[in-house]
C-alpha positions as CSV (number, residue, x, y, z in Angstrom):
1,M,47.0,34.2,-6.4
2,Q,46.3,37.9,-6.3
3,S,48.8,40.4,-4.9
4,A,47.5,43.1,-2.6
5,R,48.2,46.8,-3.0
6,K,48.4,49.2,-0.1
7,E,46.4,52.3,-0.7
8,K,44.4,55.0,1.1
9,L,40.7,54.3,1.1
10,A,37.7,56.3,2.4
11,G,33.9,56.2,1.9
12,W,32.0,58.7,-0.2
13,G,32.4,61.4,2.5
14,N,36.2,61.2,2.3
15,Y,36.2,60.8,6.0
16,P,37.9,59.0,7.7
17,V,40.8,57.9,5.5
18,A,42.5,54.6,6.2
19,E,45.4,52.7,4.6
20,S,44.2,49.2,3.5
21,Y,45.5,46.4,1.4
22,T,43.2,46.1,-1.6
23,L,42.4,43.0,-3.7
24,T,40.2,42.7,-6.8
25,P,38.6,39.2,-7.0
26,R,37.3,38.3,-10.5
27,S,35.8,34.9,-9.6
28,E,34.6,32.8,-6.7
29,A,38.0,31.1,-6.6
30,D,39.7,34.5,-6.2
31,A,37.4,35.4,-3.4
32,K,38.2,32.1,-1.6
33,S,41.9,32.6,-2.0
34,D,41.6,36.2,-0.6
35,L,40.2,34.7,2.6
36,E,43.5,33.1,3.3
37,K,45.3,36.4,3.5
38,G,43.8,37.7,6.8
39,K,41.1,39.9,8.1
40,I,39.0,41.2,5.2
41,I,35.9,43.2,4.2
42,A,34.1,43.3,0.9
43,R,33.7,46.7,-0.9
44,G,31.6,47.7,-3.9
45,L,31.6,51.1,-5.5
46,G,32.5,53.0,-2.2
47,R,29.2,54.9,-1.8
48,S,28.8,54.1,1.9
49,Y,29.7,57.5,3.4
50,G,32.0,56.5,6.4
51,D,34.2,53.7,7.4
52,Q,32.0,50.7,6.5
53,A,34.2,49.4,3.7
54,V,37.7,50.4,4.9
55,N,40.0,48.2,7.0
56,E,43.0,49.9,8.5
57,N,46.1,47.8,7.8
58,Q,43.9,44.9,6.8
59,Y,42.4,43.6,3.5
60,V,39.6,45.1,1.4
61,A,38.2,43.0,-1.5
62,I,36.9,45.3,-4.1
63,C,34.2,43.2,-5.7
64,T,33.2,45.4,-8.7
65,K,34.6,42.8,-11.2
66,L,32.1,40.2,-9.9
67,N,29.5,41.9,-12.1
68,H,28.0,39.3,-14.5
69,F,24.3,38.7,-15.2
70,L,23.6,35.0,-14.7
71,N,20.0,34.4,-15.4
72,W,16.9,36.4,-16.3
73,D,13.3,35.2,-15.9
74,E,11.3,37.7,-17.9
75,K,7.9,36.2,-17.0
76,E,8.5,36.6,-13.3
77,G,10.9,39.6,-13.5
78,I,13.6,37.7,-11.5
79,L,17.2,38.5,-12.2
80,E,20.1,36.4,-10.9
81,C,23.4,38.2,-11.0
82,E,26.8,38.5,-9.2
83,A,26.9,40.8,-6.3
84,G,29.2,43.3,-7.9
85,V,26.5,44.3,-10.4
86,S,25.4,47.9,-9.9
87,L,21.9,49.3,-10.1
88,E,23.2,51.5,-13.0
89,E,24.1,48.3,-14.9
90,I,20.7,46.8,-14.2
91,I,18.9,50.0,-15.3
92,S,21.0,50.3,-18.5
93,V,20.2,46.7,-19.6
94,F,16.7,46.2,-18.3
95,G,15.3,49.7,-18.5
96,P,14.7,49.5,-22.3
97,K,13.0,46.1,-21.7
98,G,10.5,47.7,-19.3
99,W,12.0,46.9,-15.9
100,L,13.6,48.9,-13.1
101,P,15.0,48.0,-9.7
102,M,12.2,47.8,-7.1
103,I,14.2,49.9,-4.5
104,C,16.3,52.9,-5.6
105,P,18.3,55.0,-3.1
106,G,19.8,58.4,-3.9
107,T,22.4,57.0,-6.3
108,K,22.4,54.2,-8.9
109,F,26.1,53.7,-8.4
110,V,25.7,51.0,-5.7
111,T,26.3,47.3,-6.0
112,I,23.8,44.6,-5.1
113,G,26.2,43.4,-2.4
114,G,26.4,46.9,-0.9
115,A,22.7,47.3,-1.2
116,I,22.2,44.2,0.9
117,A,24.9,45.1,3.4
118,N,23.3,48.5,4.1
119,D,19.7,47.4,3.4
120,I,19.2,50.5,1.3
121,H,15.9,52.4,1.1
122,G,14.4,55.0,-1.2
123,K,11.6,57.6,-1.5
124,A,8.9,55.0,-1.2
125,H,10.0,53.2,2.0
126,H,6.6,53.7,3.6
127,I,5.1,51.7,0.6
128,D,7.9,49.4,-0.7
129,G,10.1,48.9,2.4
130,S,13.8,48.4,2.1
131,F,16.1,46.4,-0.2
132,V,15.4,43.1,1.6
133,N,11.9,43.1,0.0
134,C,13.2,42.6,-3.5
135,I,15.9,40.0,-2.6
136,L,14.7,36.3,-2.9
137,S,18.0,34.7,-2.0
138,F,21.8,35.1,-2.1
139,T,24.9,33.0,-2.1
140,I,27.5,34.0,0.4
141,L,31.2,32.9,1.0
142,L,31.7,32.2,4.7
143,A,34.8,32.4,6.8
144,D,35.5,28.7,6.6
145,G,35.7,28.9,2.8
146,T,32.3,27.3,2.1
147,T,29.5,28.9,0.1
148,V,25.9,28.6,1.2
149,E,22.5,29.8,0.0
150,A,20.5,32.1,2.3
151,S,16.8,33.0,1.9
152,R,13.8,33.4,4.1
153,T,13.5,29.6,4.4
154,E,17.1,28.4,4.1
155,N,19.7,29.7,6.6
156,A,17.1,32.3,7.5
157,D,19.2,33.7,10.4
158,L,22.1,34.4,8.0
159,F,19.7,35.9,5.5
160,W,18.2,38.5,7.9
161,A,21.5,39.3,9.6
162,N,23.1,40.4,6.3
163,F,20.6,43.1,5.7
164,G,22.2,46.0,7.5
165,G,25.0,43.7,8.6
166,L,27.7,45.9,6.9
167,G,29.3,42.9,5.1
168,L,30.6,41.5,8.4
169,L,29.3,37.9,7.9
170,G,30.9,37.0,4.6
171,V,31.3,37.9,1.0
172,I,28.1,37.9,-1.0
173,L,28.8,36.4,-4.4
174,K,25.5,36.4,-6.2
175,A,21.8,37.2,-5.6
176,R,18.3,36.6,-7.0
177,L,16.2,39.7,-7.0
178,K,12.8,40.8,-8.3
179,L,12.6,43.8,-10.7
180,R,9.6,46.1,-11.2
181,R,7.6,46.1,-14.5
182,I,7.2,49.6,-15.9
183,E,5.5,51.2,-18.9
184,T,7.8,54.3,-18.9
185,T,10.9,55.6,-17.2
186,Y,9.1,58.8,-16.2
187,F,7.4,59.9,-13.1
188,R,4.5,62.3,-12.6
189,Q,5.4,64.6,-9.8
190,K,4.0,67.4,-7.7
191,S,5.9,69.9,-5.5
192,L,4.6,71.9,-2.6
193,K,6.3,74.8,-1.0
194,I,6.3,74.1,2.8
195,K,6.0,77.0,5.3
196,G,7.2,75.2,8.4
197,L,7.2,71.9,10.3
198,D,3.5,71.8,11.0
199,H,2.8,72.3,7.3
200,M,5.3,69.6,6.4
201,L,3.8,67.0,8.7
202,E,0.3,67.9,7.6
203,A,1.3,67.5,3.9
204,L,2.9,64.2,4.5
205,D,-0.3,62.9,6.2
206,R,-2.6,64.4,3.5
207,Y,-0.8,62.9,0.5
208,D,0.4,59.6,2.2
209,H,-2.0,57.3,0.2
210,E,-2.2,59.4,-3.0
211,Y,1.5,59.3,-3.9
212,N,3.9,56.3,-3.6
213,Y,7.0,58.5,-3.6
214,S,7.7,61.4,-1.3
215,V,10.8,63.3,-0.2
216,A,11.3,66.8,1.1
217,W,14.2,69.2,1.1
218,I,14.4,71.2,4.4
219,D,16.2,74.4,5.0
220,A,18.2,73.4,8.1
221,L,19.3,76.9,8.8
222,A,15.7,78.2,9.1
223,K,14.6,79.2,12.6
224,G,11.5,80.4,14.4
225,S,8.3,80.2,12.4
226,K,10.2,79.0,9.4
227,L,11.7,76.0,11.2
228,G,11.1,73.0,9.0
229,S,10.3,75.0,5.9
230,G,11.3,73.7,2.5
231,V,9.9,71.8,-0.5
232,L,8.0,68.5,-0.5
233,T,8.1,66.5,-3.8
234,L,5.6,63.8,-4.4
235,G,5.4,61.4,-7.3
236,N,4.0,58.2,-9.0
237,A,5.3,56.1,-11.9
238,A,3.9,57.5,-15.1
239,K,1.8,55.2,-17.4
240,L,2.3,55.3,-21.1
241,N,-1.1,57.0,-21.6
242,D,-0.1,59.7,-19.1
243,L,2.8,61.0,-21.1
244,P,2.6,64.0,-23.5
245,E,3.1,63.1,-27.1
246,K,6.8,64.2,-27.3
247,L,7.7,61.9,-24.4
248,K,5.7,59.0,-25.9
249,A,8.3,58.8,-28.7
250,D,10.8,57.3,-26.3
251,P,8.9,56.2,-23.2
252,L,11.7,54.0,-21.9
253,K,14.5,56.6,-22.3
254,L,17.7,55.8,-20.4
255,H,20.0,58.3,-18.6
256,A,22.8,60.0,-20.4
257,T,26.3,58.7,-19.9
258,G,28.1,62.1,-20.2
259,K,27.9,64.4,-17.2
260,L,29.5,67.3,-15.3
261,S,32.4,66.6,-13.0
262,V,34.0,68.2,-10.0
263,P,37.7,67.9,-11.0
264,F,39.3,68.8,-7.7
265,F,38.6,69.2,-4.0
266,F,37.1,72.6,-3.3
267,P,38.9,74.8,-0.7
268,S,37.6,74.4,2.8
269,F,36.3,78.0,3.0
270,A,34.1,77.6,0.0
271,L,31.2,76.0,2.0
272,N,30.2,78.4,4.8
273,G,27.1,79.9,6.3
274,L,26.8,82.5,3.5
275,T,27.3,80.2,0.6
276,V,25.0,77.6,2.1
277,R,22.2,80.2,2.4
278,M,22.7,81.2,-1.2
279,L,22.7,77.6,-2.3
280,N,19.6,76.9,-0.2
281,R,17.7,79.5,-2.2
282,V,18.8,78.0,-5.5
283,I,17.8,74.5,-4.3
284,A,14.4,75.8,-3.1
285,F,13.7,77.4,-6.4
286,V,14.7,74.3,-8.4
287,Q,12.8,71.9,-6.2
288,N,9.7,74.1,-6.3
289,S,9.7,74.5,-10.1
290,P,9.6,70.9,-11.5
291,K,8.1,69.8,-14.7
292,E,5.0,67.6,-14.4
293,F,6.8,64.6,-15.9
294,V,10.3,64.0,-14.9
295,H,12.8,61.3,-15.9
296,Y,13.9,58.7,-13.3
297,E,17.4,60.1,-13.5
298,K,16.3,63.4,-12.0
299,F,13.6,61.9,-9.8
300,F,15.7,59.2,-8.1
301,F,19.3,60.3,-8.7
302,P,19.7,64.1,-9.1
303,L,23.3,64.2,-7.8
304,D,24.4,61.4,-10.2
305,A,24.5,64.1,-12.9
306,I,27.6,65.5,-11.2
307,N,30.6,63.1,-11.1
308,N,32.6,63.3,-7.9
309,W,30.3,65.8,-6.3
310,N,31.6,64.8,-2.9
311,K,34.8,66.7,-3.7
312,G,32.8,69.9,-3.3
313,Y,33.2,69.5,0.5
314,G,36.9,69.8,0.3
315,K,39.7,67.5,1.4
316,R,38.6,67.5,5.0
317,G,35.6,65.5,3.9
318,F,32.0,65.4,5.2
319,I,29.6,63.1,7.0
320,Q,26.0,62.3,6.1
321,Y,24.1,62.2,9.4
322,Q,20.8,60.2,9.0
323,F,18.5,59.4,11.8
324,V,15.0,58.0,12.2
325,I,12.7,58.8,15.2
326,P,9.2,57.5,16.0
327,E,6.1,59.4,14.9
328,E,5.0,59.6,18.5
329,N,6.1,63.0,19.8
330,G,7.6,63.5,16.4
331,K,6.8,67.2,16.0
332,K,8.3,68.0,19.4
333,N,11.5,66.0,18.9
334,L,12.0,67.2,15.3
335,T,11.6,70.8,16.5
336,E,14.3,70.3,19.1
337,I,16.6,68.5,16.7
338,L,16.2,71.1,14.0
339,E,16.8,73.9,16.5
340,M,20.0,72.1,17.6
341,I,21.2,71.8,14.0
342,A,20.4,75.4,13.1
343,G,22.3,76.7,16.1
344,S,25.2,74.4,15.9
345,G,27.4,76.4,13.6
346,C,28.2,73.2,11.6
347,T,27.0,74.4,8.2
348,P,24.3,71.7,7.4
349,F,23.8,71.2,3.7
350,L,21.7,69.0,1.4
351,N,19.0,68.0,3.9
352,V,16.5,65.3,3.0
353,F,13.4,64.5,5.0
354,K,10.9,61.7,4.5
355,R,8.6,59.3,6.2
356,M,9.5,55.7,6.8
357,G,7.4,52.6,7.1
358,D,7.8,49.5,9.2
359,G,11.3,48.1,9.5
360,Q,12.6,44.6,9.1
361,G,15.8,42.7,9.9
362,I,18.2,42.9,12.8
363,L,20.6,45.7,12.2
364,S,18.6,47.3,9.4
365,F,18.0,51.0,10.0
366,P,14.4,51.8,9.0
367,F,11.4,51.8,11.3
368,K,8.1,53.6,11.2
369,G,8.8,57.2,11.7
370,Y,10.5,60.3,10.3
371,T,14.0,60.3,8.9
372,L,16.3,63.3,8.2
373,A,19.6,63.1,6.4
374,I,22.0,66.0,6.6
375,D,25.4,66.6,5.1
376,F,28.0,68.2,7.5
377,P,31.5,69.3,6.5
378,V,34.0,67.8,9.0
379,T,35.2,70.5,11.5
380,K,36.2,70.6,15.1
381,N,32.8,71.9,16.0
382,L,31.2,68.9,14.3
383,L,33.2,66.4,16.2
384,S,32.0,67.9,19.5
385,F,28.4,68.5,18.3
386,T,27.5,65.0,17.0
387,P,27.6,63.2,20.4
388,K,25.1,65.8,21.6
389,L,22.9,65.2,18.6
390,D,23.3,61.4,19.0
391,A,22.1,61.7,22.6
392,K,19.0,63.7,21.5
393,V,18.1,61.2,18.8
394,L,18.5,58.4,21.3
395,S,16.3,60.1,23.9
396,A,13.6,60.5,21.2
397,G,13.7,56.7,20.7
398,G,15.6,57.0,17.4
399,R,18.8,55.6,15.8
400,L,21.3,56.4,13.2
401,Y,21.8,54.8,9.8
402,L,25.0,52.6,10.1
403,G,25.4,52.6,6.4
404,K,26.3,56.3,6.5
405,D,27.7,56.7,10.0
406,A,31.3,57.8,10.6
407,L,31.3,59.1,14.2
408,L,28.8,57.1,16.4
409,Q,30.3,55.8,19.7
410,E,30.0,52.2,20.7
411,N,27.9,52.7,23.9
412,T,25.4,55.0,22.0
413,F,25.2,52.5,19.1
414,K,24.4,49.6,21.5
415,A,21.7,51.7,23.2
416,M,20.2,52.6,19.8
417,Y,20.4,49.0,18.6
418,P,19.8,46.7,21.6
419,Q,19.3,43.8,19.2
420,Y,23.0,43.9,18.5
421,T,23.4,40.9,20.9
422,E,21.1,38.8,18.6
423,W,23.3,39.8,15.6
424,L,26.5,39.0,17.5
425,A,25.2,35.5,18.2
426,I,24.8,34.9,14.5
427,K,28.3,36.4,13.9
428,R,29.7,33.9,16.4
429,K,27.9,31.1,14.6
430,Y,29.2,31.9,11.1
431,D,32.4,33.8,11.7
432,P,33.8,32.7,15.1
433,G,37.3,33.7,14.1
434,N,36.3,37.2,13.3
435,R,37.7,36.9,9.7
436,F,35.3,39.7,8.4
437,T,36.1,43.0,10.0
438,S,36.3,46.7,9.2
439,N,36.9,50.0,10.8
440,I,33.2,50.4,11.7
441,S,33.0,46.9,13.2
442,R,35.9,47.8,15.6
443,R,34.4,51.2,16.4
444,L,31.0,49.9,17.2
445,G,32.0,46.7,19.0
446,L,30.7,44.3,16.2
447,D,33.8,42.2,16.3
448,I,34.0,38.9,18.1
449,A,36.3,39.2,21.1
């Protein structure tokens, strides 16, 4: 039987920090024995930003050793693997064979189990949807120690409730997922300098059907006529015949393993209004000066090139605040939200804007509309500002991404996700003793009383 170790854990934002008892299961038998210890939550590579995979004074099962490939159907492009397998491991093995994951978020360092728990999405959500669309089925360890299969036709309620369910229904042990056939690991991209919010929304409409992938960087400190200005990047997967001759020599090139690293936490004063304005100019220049053909590493995962980049926000940590609002009255609501952020004094940084398609699932985040993700260093001003921003997002008919949230209050969450009652009914069915719990489940009222 494994022995637990007490240690301080946090999400990628290094906020909040909680002491938890960690376990490292290496087999299904280990995972079952871990259930006997007490309240528990599964954890992958720790790339959720907030308190999704921490458990104050309770147990956390770090599942990264459950990372074996089990079966590969090359004809259908279907991979069966343990849930601790990461997208990086899938890309490294199957990229040279001409396959990539169908859905890629902003980092490849996420496990399949974590991708399901947060129903991750990427730059092509309006085309491809979220991670549920590539999962055929999964095997999950339930609170009573049994393992069951869940799919769209078998235990369908359990299947849908796990996407965006934050790992609160069980420990996902393995999954069957469909990969995407590719000719190259490159993308053909186009960038547009955006003058303001009107221009941004017009450009998204204009190129909606021409490019599968679209994402924009927005200068969140811009005001007045420049509000919503930034750079829109569009792209499509490159075919072999598209590539210039020098890239055709290695069309399925993989990412490099060596990379830069942030070796220590930056001092708190390093990220301020002046430095952010300077960095924004650099980002705008880089984003607006891309090559026509870009490797998937830079296209999907630009920040993966810097190891531990989260330390750049200092020991106080940061949050990534991501919301989605409907397209109806979108310009008006986005204007008001961007004005609130620009005037907040909360030093917004690394702001990503995109369009989302129709949503699925129960607690899954996406729905058809506009989404903006903003990094904020944690300060006293931020803790008083986010409830005001939450209220504005709610009044616009929007909601926050629970997979990144660290500060949302229970009453606001329940107003944003009125379907939580349907999810809680499924929780009572499969985990009536509330064995699977975490800091976020207690904060948002997702535990069984």
